[in-house]
N, C-alpha and C positions, 0 to 999 in steps of 0.2 A: 142834853144841853150843858154847855161848858159853864163853870162857875166864874164869877167876876175875878176871883183870885187867879185862876188859871189863865184867863184872857189877859189880865194885867201882867202876869209873869211872862207870857209869850211876847207881849208888846215890849216889855223891858229887855227881854232876851234878844229880840230882833234889833232893838236900838243899840244894845251892847255889841251885838254881832257886827252891825254896821260900823261902829267905832273901831272894833278890832280889825275889820277888813281895811279901813282907811289907814290905821296905824301900821298894819302889815305892809301895805303898799308903800308907805313912807319909810319903813324900816326893813327892807329886804334882807339885810345882813343878819338881823336877829332871826328871821325865818330860815335863812340858809344854815345858821348854826344849829337851830332846832332840828332841821331835817338831817343834818350831818350826824347828829346823835342817833337818830333813827336808823340811818344806813349802817352805822357801826354795829348796832344790835342785830340787824338783819344779816350783815356780813358774817358776824360770829356764828349765828345759827346755821347759815349755809355751810360754813367750814365744819362745824360740828356734824352736820348731816353727811357731808362728803366723807369725813373720816369714818363714820359708821358704815356708810354704803360701799365705799371704794377703798378696800383695804390695801391695795398694792399699786405701785407705779402711778401715783397721782400727783407727783410733785409739780409738774408743769401746770396741771389744772389748778392746784391750790395757789401756786404763784401767779396764775393768770386771773385770779379773782380780783375785781376792782370795785371801788365805790366812787361815785361822782356826784357832787352837788354843784349845780351851775346856777349862776345868777345872770340872766340875760334880759335886758329891757324891763327890769322890775319883776320878772317872772322867775321863780325858783323851781328847779327840777332836781329830783334826786333819783339815783339808780344804783343797784348792785348788779354787776354783770361780769362776764368773763371776757378777757381781751379777745380780739378777732382771731388770733392764731389758735385759740383753744375753743372757739365757738362750736365747731362741728363735734368735737369730742364731748363737750358739756351737753349739747343738745341730744347726742346719742344716749348719754347716761340718763338724762332727764326723761326722755320719752321712749327709750328703747330703740333698737335699730337692728338691721340685718347687714352683715358685712359679707360681700361675695369675694372669697379668696380664690385666686387663680391656681392655687396649689404650688407644688414645686419646692416647698420648704423642707430641708433635710431634718430628720428626727431620729431618735433612738429611744428605746424603752429600757428602763432600769429593771433590776431583778424584782423590785417591788411592784412593777407594772406601771410606773409613772412615765409619762411621755415627756421627753425633753427635746425642745426645738433648738436647732443649731443654726447659726448664721451661715449663709451661703459662702461667705468670704473665707471661712476656715478651710485650710487645705484638706483636712481629713473628712470634710463634709461630702466630698465627691463620692465616697463609697457608701454613704448612708441611703436608706430608702427615702422617698419624697412623698409629701402629701399630695392627694388628688384635689382637683377643684371642688370646693365645698362652700356652704353658706354657714356663717356663724351668727347665732342669734344673741344679741346683747339684751338682757332683761332691763325693764325700767328700774332705774335707781335714782329717783328724783331727790334733789337737794334744795332747789329754790322754792317750789310750790309748798312743800311741807313747812319750810322755814317761815314763809310768809303767813301761812295759816296759823302756825303755832304762836307767832310773835306779833301778829297784826294789831291786836287790841292793845298790847303793851306798848308798841311803838307809837301808835296814834295817841295814847294817853300821855306818854312821855313828851311827845312833840307839843301837844296842847298845853301840858303843864308848864313847859318851858316858855311857850309863847305867852301864856297868861301871866306868868311871873315877870317876864320882860315888859309886858303891857302895863301891869300894875306898878312896876318900878318907875316906868317913864311917866305915869300919870299920878304919882304920889299916893 
């Protein structure tokens, strides 16, 4: 059985929640600013994860990372995402993928045994051996999900702290 104190506390909390909800509906710009702070934290964590996971040739993917906080008809939405041109690449890294190569890429091996792939446009590539059709497996290298898991509590706490501060400031 619940004590009188816990029941009273729940009722007061529900009343305060109702006031905060009404305040947020009337002050969507304050909500937008609080969510924008949260997206900045998430974006930074995603970039950190990308740098750890994807060590080379990721400039377009890094530059394609976006954050967006929209305010439409009193509703605020926040997101961290990659732009459309980089979506397929980001999804392949996040979930893993198989790439089916038709082959035909010229290559040579160094004395150390390293394989170097050469552009087909190079005039001297005509005399090099060519790869055969093959499948390349890209392992999972998630950046978004781990970032969200790692920072979710911190982001929610930060957003709520900012909203409560704004609410208290406007209600003296």
